[in-house]
All heavy atoms as a GROMACS GRO file, in nm:
protein
  516
    1MET      N    1   1.174   0.480  -0.189
    1MET     CA    2   1.054   0.450  -0.111
    1MET      C    3   0.959   0.564  -0.115
    1MET      O    4   1.010   0.686  -0.129
    1MET     CB    5   1.096   0.432   0.035
    1MET     CG    6   1.173   0.302   0.048
    1MET     SD    7   1.245   0.285   0.216
    1MET     CE    8   1.408   0.381   0.181
    2LEU      N    9   0.834   0.544  -0.138
    2LEU     CA   10   0.745   0.656  -0.148
    2LEU      C   11   0.621   0.643  -0.042
    2LEU      O   12   0.583   0.527  -0.027
    2LEU     CB   13   0.671   0.660  -0.291
    2LEU     CG   14   0.769   0.663  -0.416
    2LEU    CD1   15   0.696   0.627  -0.542
    2LEU    CD2   16   0.838   0.798  -0.411
    3ASP      N   17   0.579   0.747   0.014
    3ASP     CA   18   0.479   0.743   0.107
    3ASP      C   19   0.355   0.820   0.063
    3ASP      O   20   0.350   0.942   0.049
    3ASP     CB   21   0.528   0.804   0.246
    3ASP     CG   22   0.431   0.787   0.358
    3ASP    OD1   23   0.315   0.731   0.336
    3ASP    OD2   24   0.467   0.805   0.476
    4ALA      N   25   0.252   0.747   0.038
    4ALA     CA   26   0.123   0.809  -0.013
    4ALA      C   27   0.032   0.862   0.102
    4ALA      O   28  -0.063   0.928   0.080
    4ALA     CB   29   0.050   0.709  -0.094
    5ASN      N   30   0.073   0.814   0.218
    5ASN     CA   31   0.003   0.866   0.342
    5ASN      C   32  -0.149   0.852   0.344
    5ASN      O   33  -0.222   0.938   0.380
    5ASN     CB   34   0.046   1.011   0.375
    5ASN     CG   35   0.027   1.036   0.518
    5ASN    OD1   36   0.028   0.954   0.610
    5ASN    ND2   37  -0.003   1.168   0.544
    6GLN      N   38  -0.197   0.732   0.293
    6GLN     CA   39  -0.340   0.695   0.291
    6GLN      C   40  -0.422   0.789   0.210
    6GLN      O   41  -0.544   0.809   0.248
    6GLN     CB   42  -0.387   0.687   0.443
    6GLN     CG   43  -0.297   0.617   0.532
    6GLN     CD   44  -0.335   0.650   0.683
    6GLN    OE1   45  -0.450   0.676   0.712
    6GLN    NE2   46  -0.239   0.636   0.765
    7GLN      N   47  -0.374   0.848   0.106
    7GLN     CA   48  -0.446   0.949   0.039
    7GLN      C   49  -0.539   0.894  -0.068
    7GLN      O   50  -0.620   0.976  -0.124
    7GLN     CB   51  -0.348   1.056  -0.020
    7GLN     CG   52  -0.275   1.134   0.086
    7GLN     CD   53  -0.377   1.205   0.172
    7GLN    OE1   54  -0.459   1.289   0.126
    7GLN    NE2   55  -0.370   1.177   0.304
    8TRP      N   56  -0.527   0.774  -0.121
    8TRP     CA   57  -0.598   0.733  -0.237
    8TRP      C   58  -0.708   0.625  -0.206
    8TRP      O   59  -0.686   0.555  -0.117
    8TRP     CB   60  -0.496   0.669  -0.333
    8TRP     CG   61  -0.385   0.768  -0.383
    8TRP    CD1   62  -0.408   0.896  -0.418
    8TRP    CD2   63  -0.261   0.739  -0.409
    8TRP    NE1   64  -0.282   0.946  -0.460
    8TRP    CE2   65  -0.202   0.851  -0.456
    8TRP    CE3   66  -0.174   0.621  -0.390
    8TRP    CZ2   67  -0.057   0.862  -0.479
    8TRP    CZ3   68  -0.039   0.630  -0.413
    8TRP    CH2   69   0.016   0.740  -0.455
    9SER      N   70  -0.817   0.626  -0.283
    9SER     CA   71  -0.903   0.514  -0.288
    9SER      C   72  -0.833   0.401  -0.356
    9SER      O   73  -0.730   0.415  -0.420
    9SER     CB   74  -1.039   0.549  -0.370
    9SER     OG   75  -0.996   0.569  -0.493
   10LEU      N   76  -0.894   0.279  -0.349
   10LEU     CA   77  -0.816   0.170  -0.408
   10LEU      C   78  -0.805   0.182  -0.556
   10LEU      O   79  -0.691   0.161  -0.609
   10LEU     CB   80  -0.896   0.044  -0.367
   10LEU     CG   81  -0.834  -0.096  -0.419
   10LEU    CD1   82  -0.693  -0.112  -0.368
   10LEU    CD2   83  -0.914  -0.217  -0.382
   11PRO      N   84  -0.910   0.222  -0.632
   11PRO     CA   85  -0.890   0.251  -0.776
   11PRO      C   86  -0.792   0.357  -0.801
   11PRO      O   87  -0.708   0.336  -0.896
   11PRO     CB   88  -1.027   0.290  -0.823
   11PRO     CG   89  -1.125   0.239  -0.721
   11PRO     CD   90  -1.049   0.244  -0.596
   12ALA      N   91  -0.784   0.467  -0.720
   12ALA     CA   92  -0.695   0.570  -0.750
   12ALA      C   93  -0.544   0.521  -0.720
   12ALA      O   94  -0.456   0.564  -0.785
   12ALA     CB   95  -0.721   0.697  -0.669
   13ALA      N   96  -0.534   0.441  -0.614
   13ALA     CA   97  -0.410   0.383  -0.578
   13ALA      C   98  -0.348   0.294  -0.688
   13ALA      O   99  -0.236   0.293  -0.716
   13ALA     CB  100  -0.421   0.306  -0.444
   14ALA      N  101  -0.436   0.217  -0.755
   14ALA     CA  102  -0.397   0.129  -0.854
   14ALA      C  103  -0.335   0.210  -0.981
   14ALA      O  104  -0.228   0.186  -1.023
   14ALA     CB  105  -0.507   0.041  -0.903
   15ILE      N  106  -0.408   0.315  -1.009
   15ILE     CA  107  -0.360   0.404  -1.123
   15ILE      C  108  -0.227   0.474  -1.084
   15ILE      O  109  -0.127   0.461  -1.160
   15ILE     CB  110  -0.471   0.501  -1.152
   15ILE    CG1  111  -0.594   0.444  -1.216
   15ILE    CG2  112  -0.411   0.598  -1.252
   15ILE    CD1  113  -0.706   0.521  -1.225
   16ALA      N  114  -0.225   0.532  -0.963
   16ALA     CA  115  -0.106   0.602  -0.921
   16ALA      C  116   0.013   0.510  -0.909
   16ALA      O  117   0.131   0.549  -0.953
   16ALA     CB  118  -0.131   0.680  -0.782
   17CYS      N  119  -0.004   0.400  -0.845
   17CYS     CA  120   0.113   0.308  -0.826
   17CYS      C  121   0.162   0.258  -0.963
   17CYS      O  122   0.280   0.240  -0.975
   17CYS     CB  123   0.068   0.179  -0.736
   17CYS     SG  124   0.037   0.229  -0.565
   18LYS      N  125   0.076   0.233  -1.052
   18LYS     CA  126   0.124   0.184  -1.195
   18LYS      C  127   0.205   0.301  -1.259
   18LYS      O  128   0.296   0.275  -1.325
   18LYS     CB  129   0.004   0.148  -1.277
   18LYS     CG  130  -0.049   0.012  -1.235
   18LYS     CD  131  -0.177  -0.029  -1.303
   18LYS     CE  132  -0.245  -0.145  -1.252
   18LYS     NZ  133  -0.366  -0.183  -1.323
   19GLU      N  134   0.162   0.426  -1.236
   19GLU     CA  135   0.237   0.538  -1.290
   19GLU      C  136   0.365   0.555  -1.235
   19GLU      O  137   0.468   0.590  -1.292
   19GLU     CB  138   0.151   0.671  -1.289
   19GLU     CG  139   0.031   0.660  -1.384
   19GLU     CD  140  -0.062   0.780  -1.375
   19GLU    OE1  141  -0.034   0.873  -1.293
   19GLU    OE2  142  -0.166   0.785  -1.442
   20LEU      N  143   0.369   0.530  -1.104
   20LEU     CA  144   0.493   0.543  -1.029
   20LEU      C  145   0.587   0.438  -1.040
   20LEU      O  146   0.708   0.450  -1.007
   20LEU     CB  147   0.462   0.561  -0.872
   20LEU     CG  148   0.390   0.697  -0.829
   20LEU    CD1  149   0.337   0.680  -0.693
   20LEU    CD2  150   0.480   0.816  -0.855
   21ALA      N  151   0.547   0.324  -1.094
   21ALA     CA  152   0.638   0.213  -1.120
   21ALA      C  153   0.764   0.242  -1.200
   21ALA      O  154   0.858   0.181  -1.194
   21ALA     CB  155   0.554   0.098  -1.179
   22SER      N  156   0.740   0.343  -1.292
   22SER     CA  157   0.863   0.373  -1.378
   22SER      C  158   0.980   0.423  -1.292
   22SER      O  159   1.091   0.432  -1.334
   22SER     CB  160   0.818   0.474  -1.485
   22SER     OG  161   0.779   0.593  -1.422
   23MET      N  162   0.943   0.477  -1.176
   23MET     CA  163   1.050   0.525  -1.081
   23MET      C  164   1.124   0.416  -1.008
   23MET      O  165   1.212   0.442  -0.942
   23MET     CB  166   0.993   0.620  -0.979
   23MET     CG  167   0.936   0.753  -1.039
   23MET     SD  168   0.862   0.849  -0.919
   23MET     CE  169   0.983   0.879  -0.797
   24GLN      N  170   1.071   0.293  -1.027
   24GLN     CA  171   1.120   0.174  -0.954
   24GLN      C  172   1.129   0.193  -0.804
   24GLN      O  173   1.236   0.168  -0.741
   24GLN     CB  174   1.253   0.128  -1.019
   24GLN     CG  175   1.244   0.106  -1.165
   24GLN     CD  176   1.371   0.052  -1.225
   24GLN    OE1  177   1.477   0.109  -1.180
   24GLN    NE2  178   1.381  -0.037  -1.315
   25PRO      N  179   1.023   0.233  -0.745
   25PRO     CA  180   1.024   0.244  -0.598
   25PRO      C  181   1.057   0.102  -0.523
   25PRO      O  182   1.006   0.006  -0.574
   25PRO     CB  183   0.887   0.298  -0.555
   25PRO     CG  184   0.796   0.250  -0.657
   25PRO     CD  185   0.888   0.240  -0.795
   26TYR      N  186   1.116   0.109  -0.406
   26TYR     CA  187   1.146  -0.008  -0.338
   26TYR      C  188   1.011  -0.050  -0.270
   26TYR      O  189   0.973  -0.172  -0.263
   26TYR     CB  190   1.244   0.024  -0.221
   26TYR     CG  191   1.280  -0.103  -0.145
   26TYR    CD1  192   1.364  -0.199  -0.200
   26TYR    CD2  193   1.232  -0.119  -0.021
   26TYR    CE1  194   1.396  -0.314  -0.137
   26TYR    CE2  195   1.272  -0.236   0.049
   26TYR     CZ  196   1.351  -0.339  -0.003
   26TYR     OH  197   1.388  -0.448   0.077
   27TRP      N  198   0.929   0.055  -0.228
   27TRP     CA  199   0.797   0.029  -0.184
   27TRP      C  200   0.708   0.151  -0.185
   27TRP      O  201   0.765   0.264  -0.200
   27TRP     CB  202   0.790  -0.035  -0.041
   27TRP     CG  203   0.824   0.060   0.066
   27TRP    CD1  204   0.766   0.187   0.092
   27TRP    CD2  205   0.904   0.029   0.174
   27TRP    NE1  206   0.814   0.233   0.210
   27TRP    CE2  207   0.911   0.142   0.263
   27TRP    CE3  208   0.992  -0.085   0.209
   27TRP    CZ2  209   0.986   0.147   0.378
   27TRP    CZ3  210   1.074  -0.069   0.316
   27TRP    CH2  211   1.063   0.037   0.411
   28ILE      N  212   0.580   0.144  -0.184
   28ILE     CA  213   0.487   0.251  -0.177
   28ILE      C  214   0.415   0.231  -0.053
   28ILE      O  215   0.346   0.123  -0.026
   28ILE     CB  216   0.393   0.257  -0.302
   28ILE    CG1  217   0.473   0.280  -0.431
   28ILE    CG2  218   0.298   0.367  -0.284
   28ILE    CD1  219   0.395   0.258  -0.552
   29GLU      N  220   0.426   0.325   0.047
   29GLU     CA  221   0.375   0.309   0.189
   29GLU      C  222   0.231   0.358   0.198
   29GLU      O  223   0.206   0.468   0.143
   29GLU     CB  224   0.465   0.385   0.274
   29GLU     CG  225   0.422   0.363   0.416
   29GLU     CD  226   0.526   0.436   0.516
   29GLU    OE1  227   0.633   0.478   0.472
   29GLU    OE2  228   0.482   0.449   0.630
   30GLU      N  229   0.145   0.276   0.247
   30GLU     CA  230   0.008   0.318   0.275
   30GLU      C  231  -0.061   0.389   0.164
   30GLU      O  232  -0.103   0.507   0.185
   30GLU     CB  233  -0.003   0.382   0.410
   30GLU     CG  234   0.022   0.289   0.524
   30GLU     CD  235   0.002   0.354   0.663
   30GLU    OE1  236   0.001   0.476   0.677
   30GLU    OE2  237  -0.010   0.281   0.751
   31PRO      N  238  -0.070   0.331   0.051
   31PRO     CA  239  -0.147   0.404  -0.055
   31PRO      C  240  -0.293   0.428  -0.032
   31PRO      O  241  -0.355   0.521  -0.081
   31PRO     CB  242  -0.126   0.315  -0.180
   31PRO     CG  243  -0.084   0.183  -0.122
   31PRO     CD  244  -0.025   0.196  -0.007
   32THR      N  245  -0.356   0.347   0.051
   32THR     CA  246  -0.489   0.361   0.080
   32THR      C  247  -0.515   0.346   0.231
   32THR      O  248  -0.405   0.332   0.304
   32THR     CB  249  -0.589   0.269   0.003
   32THR    OG1  250  -0.715   0.298   0.016
   32THR    CG2  251  -0.552   0.124   0.021
   33HIS      N  252  -0.633   0.338   0.280
   33HIS     CA  253  -0.656   0.334   0.422
   33HIS      C  254  -0.578   0.196   0.483
   33HIS      O  255  -0.601   0.101   0.430
   33HIS     CB  256  -0.806   0.327   0.448
   33HIS     CG  257  -0.840   0.348   0.598
   33HIS    ND1  258  -0.821   0.257   0.699
   33HIS    CD2  259  -0.873   0.462   0.658
   33HIS    CE1  260  -0.858   0.308   0.815
   33HIS    NE2  261  -0.884   0.437   0.796
   34PRO      N  262  -0.520   0.224   0.597
   34PRO     CA  263  -0.433   0.111   0.659
   34PRO      C  264  -0.525  -0.008   0.700
   34PRO      O  265  -0.470  -0.112   0.713
   34PRO     CB  266  -0.365   0.173   0.780
   34PRO     CG  267  -0.434   0.304   0.803
   34PRO     CD  268  -0.493   0.346   0.672
   35ASP      N  269  -0.649   0.009   0.734
   35ASP     CA  270  -0.733  -0.094   0.772
   35ASP      C  271  -0.778  -0.181   0.657
   35ASP      O  272  -0.836  -0.284   0.678
   35ASP     CB  273  -0.852  -0.041   0.845
   35ASP     CG  274  -0.823   0.016   0.984
   35ASP    OD1  275  -0.696  -0.019   1.035
   35ASP    OD2  276  -0.893   0.098   1.040
   36ASP      N  277  -0.765  -0.128   0.536
   36ASP     CA  278  -0.805  -0.206   0.420
   36ASP      C  279  -0.695  -0.304   0.382
   36ASP      O  280  -0.634  -0.300   0.278
   36ASP     CB  281  -0.837  -0.111   0.304
   36ASP     CG  282  -0.903  -0.178   0.181
   36ASP    OD1  283  -0.933  -0.302   0.195
   36ASP    OD2  284  -0.922  -0.111   0.077
   37ILE      N  285  -0.689  -0.412   0.472
   37ILE     CA  286  -0.592  -0.523   0.434
   37ILE      C  287  -0.622  -0.590   0.298
   37ILE      O  288  -0.535  -0.615   0.218
   37ILE     CB  289  -0.594  -0.616   0.549
   37ILE    CG1  290  -0.565  -0.549   0.690
   37ILE    CG2  291  -0.489  -0.733   0.531
   37ILE    CD1  292  -0.439  -0.475   0.688
   38LEU      N  293  -0.744  -0.628   0.281
   38LEU     CA  294  -0.769  -0.697   0.153
   38LEU      C  295  -0.744  -0.604   0.032
   38LEU      O  296  -0.697  -0.657  -0.072
   38LEU     CB  297  -0.915  -0.762   0.152
   38LEU     CG  298  -0.934  -0.856   0.263
   38LEU    CD1  299  -1.088  -0.904   0.256
   38LEU    CD2  300  -0.846  -0.975   0.245
   39GLY      N  301  -0.772  -0.475   0.042
   39GLY     CA  302  -0.753  -0.390  -0.062
   39GLY      C  303  -0.597  -0.378  -0.090
   39GLY      O  304  -0.564  -0.378  -0.207
   40HIS      N  305  -0.521  -0.374   0.010
   40HIS     CA  306  -0.376  -0.369  -0.004
   40HIS      C  307  -0.324  -0.495  -0.067
   40HIS      O  308  -0.227  -0.488  -0.156
   40HIS     CB  309  -0.310  -0.338   0.127
   40HIS     CG  310  -0.300  -0.193   0.160
   40HIS    ND1  311  -0.386  -0.151   0.256
   40HIS    CD2  312  -0.216  -0.096   0.127
   40HIS    CE1  313  -0.365  -0.019   0.266
   40HIS    NE2  314  -0.262   0.016   0.191
   41LYS      N  315  -0.380  -0.606  -0.029
   41LYS     CA  316  -0.344  -0.742  -0.090
   41LYS      C  317  -0.376  -0.734  -0.241
   41LYS      O  318  -0.291  -0.778  -0.319
   41LYS     CB  319  -0.414  -0.854  -0.015
   41LYS     CG  320  -0.376  -0.986  -0.067
   41LYS     CD  321  -0.449  -1.103   0.011
   41LYS     CE  322  -0.404  -1.229  -0.056
   41LYS     NZ  323  -0.477  -1.342   0.008
   42GLN      N  324  -0.493  -0.698  -0.273
   42GLN     CA  325  -0.533  -0.687  -0.407
   42GLN      C  326  -0.438  -0.588  -0.490
   42GLN      O  327  -0.395  -0.620  -0.600
   42GLN     CB  328  -0.676  -0.639  -0.430
   42GLN     CG  329  -0.721  -0.617  -0.559
   42GLN     CD  330  -0.857  -0.552  -0.565
   42GLN    OE1  331  -0.933  -0.570  -0.475
   42GLN    NE2  332  -0.897  -0.492  -0.681
   43LEU      N  333  -0.413  -0.473  -0.425
   43LEU     CA  334  -0.325  -0.381  -0.495
   43LEU      C  335  -0.186  -0.436  -0.517
   43LEU      O  336  -0.126  -0.411  -0.621
   43LEU     CB  337  -0.328  -0.258  -0.401
   43LEU     CG  338  -0.246  -0.130  -0.461
   43LEU    CD1  339  -0.300  -0.087  -0.609
   43LEU    CD2  340  -0.239  -0.022  -0.364
   44ALA      N  341  -0.140  -0.496  -0.418
   44ALA     CA  342   0.003  -0.552  -0.427
   44ALA      C  343   0.005  -0.656  -0.543
   44ALA      O  344   0.118  -0.646  -0.620
   44ALA     CB  345   0.040  -0.619  -0.296
   45ALA      N  346  -0.084  -0.734  -0.556
   45ALA     CA  347  -0.083  -0.836  -0.663
   45ALA      C  348  -0.100  -0.766  -0.807
   45ALA      O  349  -0.040  -0.810  -0.899
   45ALA     CB  350  -0.204  -0.932  -0.642
   46GLU      N  351  -0.170  -0.656  -0.807
   46GLU     CA  352  -0.203  -0.580  -0.929
   46GLU      C  353  -0.086  -0.503  -0.979
   46GLU      O  354  -0.070  -0.492  -1.092
   46GLU     CB  355  -0.322  -0.493  -0.908
   46GLU     CG  356  -0.376  -0.436  -1.035
   46GLU     CD  357  -0.504  -0.366  -1.005
   46GLU    OE1  358  -0.584  -0.395  -0.916
   46GLU    OE2  359  -0.533  -0.260  -1.073
   47ILE      N  360  -0.003  -0.444  -0.880
   47ILE     CA  361   0.110  -0.361  -0.923
   47ILE      C  362   0.241  -0.413  -0.927
   47ILE      O  363   0.345  -0.360  -0.948
   47ILE     CB  364   0.109  -0.227  -0.840
   47ILE    CG1  365   0.148  -0.260  -0.690
   47ILE    CG2  366  -0.028  -0.163  -0.855
   47ILE    CD1  367   0.193  -0.139  -0.617
   48ALA      N  368   0.256  -0.546  -0.873
   48ALA     CA  369   0.391  -0.611  -0.866
   48ALA      C  370   0.464  -0.597  -0.986
   48ALA      O  371   0.413  -0.593  -1.099
   48ALA     CB  372   0.368  -0.756  -0.828
   49PRO      N  373   0.605  -0.558  -0.976
   49PRO     CA  374   0.696  -0.596  -0.873
   49PRO      C  375   0.706  -0.485  -0.756
   49PRO      O  376   0.756  -0.514  -0.652
   49PRO     CB  377   0.820  -0.618  -0.934
   49PRO     CG  378   0.827  -0.536  -1.051
   49PRO     CD  379   0.680  -0.533  -1.098
   50PRO      N  380   0.657  -0.353  -0.783
   50PRO     CA  381   0.675  -0.265  -0.660
   50PRO      C  382   0.587  -0.319  -0.546
   50PRO      O  383   0.480  -0.388  -0.554
   50PRO     CB  384   0.602  -0.134  -0.710
   50PRO     CG  385   0.626  -0.136  -0.859
   50PRO     CD  386   0.607  -0.282  -0.902
   51ARG      N  387   0.642  -0.297  -0.426
   51ARG     CA  388   0.587  -0.352  -0.310
   51ARG      C  389   0.505  -0.246  -0.230
   51ARG      O  390   0.512  -0.131  -0.256
   51ARG     CB  391   0.695  -0.399  -0.205
   51ARG     CG  392   0.781  -0.514  -0.260
   51ARG     CD  393   0.907  -0.530  -0.167
   51ARG     NE  394   1.000  -0.599  -0.256
   51ARG     CZ  395   1.114  -0.539  -0.289
   51ARG    NH1  396   1.150  -0.421  -0.245
   51ARG    NH2  397   1.199  -0.590  -0.370
   52ILE      N  398   0.413  -0.297  -0.147
   52ILE     CA  399   0.325  -0.215  -0.062
   52ILE      C  400   0.381  -0.227   0.080
   52ILE      O  401   0.403  -0.336   0.120
   52ILE     CB  402   0.184  -0.262  -0.073
   52ILE    CG1  403   0.129  -0.255  -0.212
   52ILE    CG2  404   0.090  -0.183   0.028
   52ILE    CD1  405   0.111  -0.121  -0.267
   53ALA      N  406   0.394  -0.119   0.149
   53ALA     CA  407   0.428  -0.118   0.294
   53ALA      C  408   0.325  -0.065   0.370
   53ALA      O  409   0.251   0.035   0.332
   53ALA     CB  410   0.555  -0.023   0.308
   54LEU      N  411   0.285  -0.123   0.480
   54LEU     CA  412   0.190  -0.068   0.578
   54LEU      C  413   0.216  -0.134   0.706
   54LEU      O  414   0.288  -0.227   0.725
   54LEU     CB  415   0.048  -0.092   0.531
   54LEU     CG  416  -0.006  -0.246   0.520
   54LEU    CD1  417  -0.160  -0.232   0.534
   54LEU    CD2  418   0.024  -0.284   0.370
   55GLY      N  419   0.140  -0.091   0.811
   55GLY     CA  420   0.154  -0.140   0.948
   55GLY      C  421   0.209  -0.048   1.052
   55GLY      O  422   0.210  -0.088   1.171
   56GLU      N  423   0.240   0.069   1.016
   56GLU     CA  424   0.290   0.154   1.116
   56GLU      C  425   0.192   0.194   1.223
   56GLU      O  426   0.222   0.243   1.329
   56GLU     CB  427   0.356   0.284   1.050
   56GLU     CG  428   0.266   0.375   0.998
   56GLU     CD  429   0.323   0.494   0.939
   56GLU    OE1  430   0.354   0.592   1.017
   56GLU    OE2  431   0.334   0.499   0.812
   57HIS      N  432   0.067   0.175   1.190
   57HIS     CA  433  -0.040   0.208   1.285
   57HIS      C  434  -0.089   0.098   1.360
   57HIS      O  435  -0.191   0.096   1.435
   57HIS     CB  436  -0.164   0.270   1.204
   57HIS     CG  437  -0.130   0.396   1.142
   57HIS    ND1  438  -0.117   0.506   1.206
   57HIS    CD2  439  -0.102   0.421   1.011
   57HIS    CE1  440  -0.083   0.614   1.115
   57HIS    NE2  441  -0.070   0.553   0.997
   58VAL      N  442  -0.015  -0.018   1.364
   58VAL     CA  443  -0.054  -0.144   1.442
   58VAL      C  444   0.027  -0.125   1.577
   58VAL      O  445   0.150  -0.136   1.578
   58VAL     CB  446  -0.008  -0.266   1.359
   58VAL    CG1  447  -0.031  -0.380   1.446
   58VAL    CG2  448  -0.080  -0.277   1.228
   59PRO      N  449  -0.047  -0.105   1.673
   59PRO     CA  450   0.007  -0.071   1.815
   59PRO      C  451   0.067  -0.197   1.884
   59PRO      O  452   0.149  -0.173   1.968
   59PRO     CB  453  -0.098  -0.016   1.892
   59PRO     CG  454  -0.221  -0.072   1.831
   59PRO     CD  455  -0.195  -0.099   1.691
   60ASN      N  456   0.024  -0.317   1.858
   60ASN     CA  457   0.076  -0.424   1.933
   60ASN      C  458   0.059  -0.562   1.852
   60ASN      O  459  -0.005  -0.568   1.751
   60ASN     CB  460   0.006  -0.433   2.068
   60ASN     CG  461  -0.139  -0.437   2.051
   60ASN    OD1  462  -0.196  -0.532   1.979
   60ASN    ND2  463  -0.222  -0.352   2.112
   61ARG      N  464   0.110  -0.672   1.903
   61ARG     CA  465   0.108  -0.799   1.837
   61ARG      C  466  -0.040  -0.848   1.822
   61ARG      O  467  -0.064  -0.922   1.722
   61ARG     CB  468   0.184  -0.899   1.920
   61ARG     CG  469   0.329  -0.879   1.915
   61ARG     CD  470   0.397  -0.988   1.981
   61ARG     NE  471   0.391  -0.968   2.128
   61ARG     CZ  472   0.442  -1.047   2.217
   61ARG    NH1  473   0.512  -1.145   2.179
   61ARG    NH2  474   0.414  -1.034   2.341
   62VAL      N  475  -0.130  -0.825   1.919
   62VAL     CA  476  -0.269  -0.872   1.901
   62VAL      C  477  -0.338  -0.812   1.794
   62VAL      O  478  -0.397  -0.878   1.707
   62VAL     CB  479  -0.344  -0.844   2.036
   62VAL    CG1  480  -0.483  -0.880   2.022
   62VAL    CG2  481  -0.279  -0.916   2.151
   63VAL      N  482  -0.318  -0.676   1.768
   63VAL     CA  483  -0.388  -0.614   1.655
   63VAL      C  484  -0.325  -0.662   1.523
   63VAL      O  485  -0.394  -0.684   1.421
   63VAL     CB  486  -0.376  -0.459   1.675
   63VAL    CG1  487  -0.429  -0.387   1.553
   63VAL    CG2  488  -0.444  -0.408   1.787
   64PHE      N  489  -0.182  -0.676   1.521
   64PHE     CA  490  -0.115  -0.726   1.409
   64PHE      C  491  -0.177  -0.866   1.363
   64PHE      O  492  -0.202  -0.894   1.247
   64PHE     CB  493   0.027  -0.738   1.430
   64PHE     CG  494   0.109  -0.777   1.302
   64PHE    CD1  495   0.130  -0.687   1.205
   64PHE    CD2  496   0.149  -0.913   1.296
   64PHE    CE1  497   0.202  -0.744   1.100
   64PHE    CE2  498   0.219  -0.954   1.184
   64PHE     CZ  499   0.253  -0.860   1.088
   65LYS      N  500  -0.187  -0.950   1.466
   65LYS     CA  501  -0.244  -1.088   1.440
   65LYS      C  502  -0.378  -1.077   1.376
   65LYS      O  503  -0.409  -1.155   1.275
   65LYS     CB  504  -0.245  -1.173   1.561
   65LYS     CG  505  -0.296  -1.316   1.536
   65LYS     CD  506  -0.297  -1.395   1.671
   65LYS     CE  507  -0.361  -1.531   1.641
   65LYS     NZ  508  -0.387  -1.605   1.757
   66ASN      N  509  -0.463  -0.994   1.426
   66ASN     CA  510  -0.604  -0.977   1.374
   66ASN      C  511  -0.596  -0.930   1.230
   66ASN      O  512  -0.676  -0.978   1.149
   66ASN     CB  513  -0.684  -0.881   1.468
   66ASN     CG  514  -0.715  -0.948   1.599
   66ASN    OD1  515  -0.705  -1.070   1.621
   66ASN    ND2  516  -0.739  -0.863   1.692
   0.00000   0.00000   0.00000
């Protein structure tokens, strides 16, 4: 498991995640801003099979649903 801690833009995350794929991570956590849900969805599709993990900043069920 790798934690990028929201450090990359979406294009930089795509490059970094592809380079890290050789390590076969179980997931890469928060490669970009946690509010960028569509960006994470795009990134997950682009880099599969490595997974994207996010959501630790979601404080409750209402915010999660949104």
